[in-house]
C-alpha positions in Angstrom: 13.7 20.8 5.4 10.3 22.1 6.8 7.5 19.2 5.1 4.1 20.6 4.9 2.3 17.3 4.8 3.2 13.9 5.3 2.4 10.6 3.4 2.5 7.4 6.2 3.2 3.8 5.5 1.5 1.7 8.1 2.6 -2.0 8.4 5.8 -2.1 9.7 6.2 2.0 10.2 2.7 2.7 12.5 2.5 -1.1 14.0 4.0 -4.6 13.3 1.2 -7.3 12.4 -0.9 -7.1 15.7 1.9 -5.7 17.3 2.6 -1.6 18.1 4.9 0.1 17.6 5.1 2.6 20.3 7.0 5.9 18.7 4.0 6.1 16.1 0.8 7.4 18.1 3.0 10.4 19.7 4.4 11.1 15.9 0.9 11.2 14.9 -0.1 13.4 17.6 2.8 16.1 17.3 1.6 16.2 13.2 -1.8 16.7 14.5 -0.5 19.5 17.2 0.9 21.3 14.7 -1.9 21.0 12.3 0.1 19.3 9.5 -2.2 17.2 6.6 -1.1 13.7 6.7 -2.4 10.4 4.5 -1.8 7.1 5.5 -1.1 5.2 2.3 -1.1 1.6 3.0 -0.2 -1.3 -0.1 -3.1 -3.6 2.3 -5.6 -4.1 0.1 -7.4 -6.7 2.8 -9.1 -3.9 4.9 -11.4 -1.2 4.1 -10.5 2.7 5.5 -12.9 2.3 8.4 -11.5 -0.8 9.5 -8.0 0.7 9.3 -9.0 3.6 10.9 -10.7 1.7 13.8 -7.8 -0.5 14.0 -5.3 2.6 14.3 -7.5 4.1 17.2 -8.8 1.2 19.5 -5.9 -1.0 18.8 -2.9 1.1 18.7 -4.1 4.9 19.9 -3.3 6.1 16.7 -5.9 9.0 16.1 -7.0 8.5 12.6 -10.5 9.0 10.4 -11.7 7.0 7.5 -10.6 9.8 5.6 -7.0 9.7 6.3 -6.8 6.3 4.6 -5.3 5.9 1.5 -5.2 2.1 0.2 -4.0 0.2 -2.7 -7.8 -1.3 -3.0 -8.9 2.5 -3.4 -5.9 3.3 -5.8 -6.9 0.2 -7.7 -11.0 1.1 -7.9 -9.7 4.6 -9.5 -7.8 3.6 -12.0 -10.1 1.1 -13.4 -12.2 3.7 -13.8 -10.2 4.8 -16.1 -10.1 1.8 -18.3 -12.8 0.0 -20.6 -14.6 -2.6 -18.9 -16.6 -3.0 -15.5 -16.4 -7.0 -15.3 -14.0 -7.8 -12.2 -12.5 -11.2 -11.4 -10.9 -11.0 -8.0 -8.2 -12.5 -6.2 -8.5 -10.5 -2.7 -10.2 -10.3 0.4 -13.1 -7.7 2.3 -11.5 -4.3 1.2 -10.6 -4.9 -2.2 -14.0 -6.2 -2.9 -15.9 -3.2 -1.6 -13.7 -1.0 -2.7 -14.4 -2.3 -6.3 -18.4 -2.7 -5.7 -18.2 0.5 -4.3 -16.9 2.2 -7.4 -19.3 0.8 -9.5 -17.6 -2.6 -10.7 -19.2 -6.1 -11.0 -17.4 -9.0 -9.5 -17.9 -11.7 -11.9 -17.0 -15.3 -12.0 -17.1 -15.9 -15.8 -15.7 -13.2 -18.5 -14.2 -11.0 -16.9 -12.9 -7.4 -18.7 -10.3 -7.3 -15.7 -8.8 -9.8 -13.5 -7.6 -7.7 -10.1 -5.1 -9.6 -7.7 -4.1 -8.6 -3.8 -3.6 -10.3 -0.8 -5.5 -13.4 -0.3 -5.4 -15.4 2.6 -8.1 -17.7 1.5 -6.1 -18.7 -1.8 -7.2 -21.9 -3.4 -6.0 -23.3 -6.5 -9.2 -23.0 -8.4 -9.2 -19.4 -8.3 -5.5 -18.9 -9.2 -6.7 -21.4 -12.0 -10.1 -19.2 -12.8 -7.5 -15.6 -12.9 -4.8 -17.5 -14.7 -7.3 -19.1 -17.5 -9.1 -15.3 -17.9 -5.7 -13.6 -18.5 -4.8 -16.0 -21.0 -7.9 -15.2 -22.6 -7.2 -11.7 -22.9 -8.7 -9.8 -19.7 -6.2 -7.0 -17.9 -3.7 -8.4 -15.5 -3.9 -5.8 -12.4 -1.8 -6.1 -9.1 -2.8 -4.4 -5.8 0.9 -3.9 -5.2 4.6 -5.5 -5.2 5.2 -6.5 -1.6 6.5 -9.9 -1.5 6.1 -10.5 2.2 4.3 -8.7 5.2 6.0 -7.9 8.3 4.3 -9.0 11.3 5.2 -10.4 14.8 4.9 -13.7 13.5 8.0 -12.8 10.8 7.9 -12.0 6.7 4.8 -13.2 5.6 4.0 -13.6 2.0 2.6 -10.7 1.1 0.2 -9.7 -2.5 3.5 -10.0 -4.7 4.1 -13.2 -3.8 0.9 -14.6 -5.2 0.7 -12.0 -8.3 4.4 -13.2 -9.3 2.5 -16.8 -9.3 -0.3 -15.6 -11.9 2.3 -13.8 -13.4 4.9 -16.9 -14.1 1.5 -19.3 -14.7 0.3 -16.5 -17.5 3.7 -15.2 -18.8 2.1 -11.8 -18.7 3.4 -8.9 -16.3 0.7 -7.3 -14.3 -0.3 -3.4 -14.6 0.9 -2.6 -10.4 -1.0 0.2 -8.5 0.5 0.8 -4.9 3.7 1.9 -3.5 6.1 2.3 -5.4 4.5 2.9 -8.4 3.3 6.6 -10.1 -0.4 5.9 -10.0 -1.1 5.7 -6.5 1.3 8.2 -5.4 0.2 11.0 -7.7 -3.3 10.2 -6.0 -2.1 10.4 -2.7 -0.2 13.6 -3.1 -3.5 15.3 -4.9 -5.1 14.4 -1.7 -3.3 15.7 0.5 -3.6 18.9 -2.0 0.3 20.2 -1.7 3.3 19.7 -4.1 5.8 17.0 -4.4 8.4 18.8 -2.7 6.4 19.9 -0.2 5.5 16.1 1.2 7.7 14.0 3.7 6.8 9.9 2.5 7.9 8.1 5.5 7.7 4.4 5.7 9.8 0.9 6.5 10.6 -0.5 3.2 13.3 0.5 0.7 11.6 -1.6 -2.1 8.0 0.0 -1.6 7.9 3.3 0.8 11.5 4.6 -0.7 11.1 3.9 -4.0 7.6 5.5 -4.1 9.5 8.3 -3.1 12.7 8.0 -4.7 10.8 7.2 -8.4 8.1 10.4 -7.8 10.3 12.9 -7.0 9.4 12.7 -3.0 11.7 12.8 -0.5 11.6 10.2 2.0 12.3 9.4 5.7 13.1 5.3 6.1 12.3 4.4 9.8 14.2 1.1 11.0 11.4 -0.3 12.6 10.3 -2.8 10.0 11.0 -4.4 6.5 14.7 -2.5 5.8 17.4 -3.0 8.1 20.6 -0.2 8.5 22.8 -3.0 6.6 20.1 -3.3 3.7 21.3 -0.1 2.6 24.7 -0.4 2.6 24.8 -1.7 -0.8 21.9 0.5 -1.9 23.1 3.1 -5.1 20.4 5.3 -4.0 19.4 6.2 -0.4 16.6 7.7 1.5 16.7 11.2 2.4 17.1 10.7 5.6 17.5 7.4 8.0 15.8 7.1 11.4 16.3 4.2 14.3 12.8 4.9 15.4 9.9 7.6 14.9 11.2 9.2 18.3 14.4 10.8 16.3 12.4 12.9 13.9 11.4 16.5 14.4 8.2 17.6 12.5 
């Protein structure tokens, strides 16, 4: 199968925390040489598209423009525009705050219409308390993504999904998830590359997010074994990725 475009994960696929994945940059250059449109689709909510593009270029020698980046923060802001109310209590970092503010939302400490939760590495008990109380009073509970862990050079560290689970437990309220593998983010990503779902390939390292994003939304998938999911993990899974490779050097575009 020849694909006309690619949706590509970042953490565990292009790099691992601060450590490069050596096959990533040549893969992106092959896509560019063939003129194949691609979009980096990431559940990372902590960085802006500009920051992500800068990191790809300077730290990992991966050619990218900020327009090539679609984060769960941008997808969350896009989704919130479909709801009533512009007051948001935020559990998250710079990238999410910027995306919401630029989209016209007001970040507040009291009486929010929505509580938005992403990864927050400066999380406090007081911030958790405010989020829980606001949801109990009726604020919409939105989670940027389900990722329970992040693959880094130190190992699998806690992800946004772990924080969201804590708040869900305290409120007994399930969140609306935005990022991969949800339809909300994937439909928007396919629209951005201006192709049909049958024409694109989702590339990632995490079965629970990247691969299910394809399986659940009619998109073929390529699992690369450089991050979260191992070959042993696949043995017990009923639904398999369309393709599995050890590294991106093994994939011919």
